[in-house]
Backbone bond lengths (Angstrom), bond angles and torsions (degrees), N, CA, C in turn:
res aa  C-N    CA-C-N  psi(-1)  N-CA   C-N-CA  omega(-1)  CA-C   N-CA-C  phi
1 M - - - 1.468 - - 1.514 111.34 -
2 S 1.334 118.54 0.37 1.438 120.56 -179.11 1.552 114.53 -88.32
3 K 1.317 116.11 -9.01 1.466 119.18 -177.71 1.494 108.94 -70.76
4 V 1.307 116.43 130.52 1.479 121.29 177.28 1.514 107.86 -110.00
5 S 1.304 115.67 117.84 1.481 121.31 176.85 1.517 108.21 -97.71
6 S 1.298 115.46 145.66 1.465 119.39 -178.44 1.529 110.77 -63.90
7 I 1.320 116.13 144.72 1.451 120.81 174.37 1.499 109.97 -106.72
8 F 1.330 117.72 12.37 1.457 122.74 179.13 1.494 109.95 -117.86
9 P 1.287 124.64 143.77 1.461 124.59 -11.77 1.523 108.93 -78.44
10 A 1.264 116.49 141.81 1.452 120.75 -177.90 1.532 112.37 -120.53
11 N 1.331 116.27 28.11 1.462 118.95 -176.06 1.518 112.71 -78.12
12 D 1.355 119.20 -15.88 1.456 122.52 177.17 1.508 108.29 -113.18
13 F 1.315 115.62 96.80 1.478 119.96 -173.38 1.534 112.11 -63.57
14 D 1.309 117.26 -35.67 1.500 120.51 175.10 1.494 110.76 -56.30
15 N 1.317 117.11 -41.40 1.471 121.64 177.87 1.532 110.57 -63.76
16 V 1.296 117.25 -41.20 1.461 122.27 178.57 1.528 108.98 -60.22
17 L 1.321 116.86 -45.38 1.483 119.89 179.01 1.508 111.88 -64.54
18 E 1.310 118.93 -41.94 1.432 123.20 178.03 1.547 111.13 -59.64
19 N 1.297 115.30 -43.93 1.485 120.07 -179.82 1.531 112.31 -66.09
20 A 1.340 116.82 -27.44 1.452 120.30 -179.28 1.528 112.38 -81.21
21 K 1.332 117.37 -22.51 1.466 120.16 -177.41 1.544 110.78 -60.77
22 G 1.313 114.26 129.75 1.459 120.99 -179.62 1.499 114.22 78.76
23 E 1.326 119.23 -5.83 1.454 122.87 -179.17 1.536 111.69 -103.45
24 I 1.340 117.63 -24.92 1.455 121.12 -172.71 1.516 109.71 -118.23
25 E 1.324 115.77 124.71 1.475 122.52 179.16 1.532 110.46 -82.08
26 C 1.313 115.50 -36.67 1.437 122.27 -172.87 1.521 107.82 -147.12
27 G 1.337 118.24 129.80 1.451 117.58 -177.30 1.505 114.10 -165.16
28 L 1.288 114.05 172.78 1.450 124.82 179.23 1.512 110.15 -120.68
29 I 1.302 115.24 144.97 1.440 121.23 169.72 1.540 105.60 -119.34
30 I 1.311 114.58 119.37 1.447 120.16 178.57 1.513 107.86 -120.41
31 G 1.307 116.30 124.41 1.478 118.26 -177.79 1.503 110.83 -164.46
32 Y 1.343 112.41 -176.48 1.448 120.29 179.42 1.515 109.89 -115.52
33 D 1.340 113.17 139.97 1.480 118.80 177.98 1.524 109.53 -82.12
34 D 1.297 116.87 -176.16 1.492 122.22 -177.41 1.506 112.60 -62.06
35 E 1.336 118.25 -21.99 1.469 123.49 -178.48 1.520 111.82 -94.79
36 G 1.325 117.27 0.81 1.461 121.83 -179.65 1.492 115.45 82.46
37 V 1.333 117.60 14.50 1.446 123.30 178.44 1.515 109.77 -91.05
38 M 1.335 117.48 130.48 1.476 120.36 -179.75 1.504 109.58 -68.80
39 Q 1.342 114.22 132.91 1.466 121.87 176.37 1.538 107.28 -122.03
40 V 1.337 116.69 142.81 1.455 122.68 178.62 1.511 107.94 -131.32
41 Y 1.328 113.52 131.81 1.455 121.80 175.11 1.490 109.97 -128.95
42 G 1.290 119.45 139.02 1.453 122.05 177.63 1.509 109.87 -140.02
43 G 1.338 113.61 150.24 1.484 118.00 -179.89 1.479 112.35 -168.03
44 G 1.316 113.37 169.21 1.486 120.50 178.24 1.494 111.80 104.49
45 L 1.320 113.14 179.95 1.470 119.12 179.30 1.533 108.44 -117.40
46 L 1.295 116.00 145.38 1.446 123.23 178.11 1.500 108.21 -115.36
47 A 1.345 116.48 111.13 1.480 122.60 -174.57 1.515 110.05 55.45
48 G 1.357 115.95 38.16 1.442 119.77 177.83 1.520 117.79 80.87
49 K 1.322 114.93 4.77 1.494 119.52 -174.36 1.535 108.68 -129.30
50 Q 1.338 113.91 154.89 1.462 121.27 173.41 1.508 109.82 -60.81
51 P 1.318 120.50 126.24 1.451 121.17 179.16 1.546 111.41 -63.84
52 L 1.307 115.41 143.56 1.498 122.30 176.02 1.519 107.66 -93.73
53 C 1.317 117.00 168.61 1.470 121.72 178.97 1.515 110.48 -57.24
54 K 1.324 117.81 -37.12 1.478 118.28 179.34 1.524 112.16 -67.00
55 D 1.346 117.97 -28.15 1.456 120.71 177.16 1.492 110.18 -70.60
56 W 1.311 118.63 -41.52 1.481 122.49 178.69 1.523 107.87 -65.45
57 L 1.303 117.10 -43.36 1.488 119.39 179.44 1.489 112.11 -61.71
58 W 1.361 117.29 -43.22 1.474 120.32 178.03 1.519 109.76 -60.38
59 M 1.329 117.17 -41.59 1.461 119.28 -178.29 1.527 110.91 -63.06
60 V 1.307 117.50 -43.42 1.479 122.09 177.72 1.515 111.42 -65.05
61 Q 1.296 118.27 -41.83 1.472 122.19 -179.19 1.549 110.90 -69.19
62 A 1.325 115.62 -38.24 1.490 118.05 178.54 1.532 109.85 -66.22
63 F 1.334 116.50 -40.29 1.496 119.76 177.02 1.538 109.37 -64.20
64 S 1.314 117.60 -43.71 1.470 122.80 -179.31 1.525 109.79 -57.55
65 K 1.352 116.53 -46.31 1.458 119.04 179.39 1.537 111.82 -60.54
66 K 1.320 117.01 -45.82 1.449 121.47 179.03 1.523 112.55 -61.26
67 L 1.322 113.93 -38.53 1.492 120.43 179.16 1.552 109.30 -65.19
68 L 1.350 116.46 -48.12 1.442 122.38 -178.93 1.529 111.29 -67.20
69 D 1.321 117.85 -29.01 1.466 122.26 -179.97 1.534 112.57 -79.64
70 G 1.319 115.06 -6.07 1.487 119.90 178.43 1.471 115.00 87.73
71 D 1.331 119.28 13.49 1.457 122.11 -179.26 1.540 111.90 -65.39
72 Y 1.310 118.35 -17.74 1.461 123.69 -178.98 1.528 110.41 -113.97
73 S 1.277 118.15 38.61 1.477 121.38 -173.88 1.501 112.63 -70.52
74 G 1.333 118.47 -18.10 1.458 122.26 179.44 1.523 111.88 81.93
75 D 1.342 119.77 6.84 1.437 121.90 179.53 1.540 110.77 -78.61
């Protein structure tokens, strides 16, 4: 879970989804629809089990820390 993959360039969301296929066992998609309303989708199994709310929260917080630490600077 420590591998950080680049999120740049992310201007083609279909390409992002294609790259994630077969790579992610469990994940969240957080984004905005055409009307600017946030939409969240989650799926998959975590260690063979349905993720709990605390698992989703940990995933978001871990990503937030990496983002704030500059791991996704695009350099």
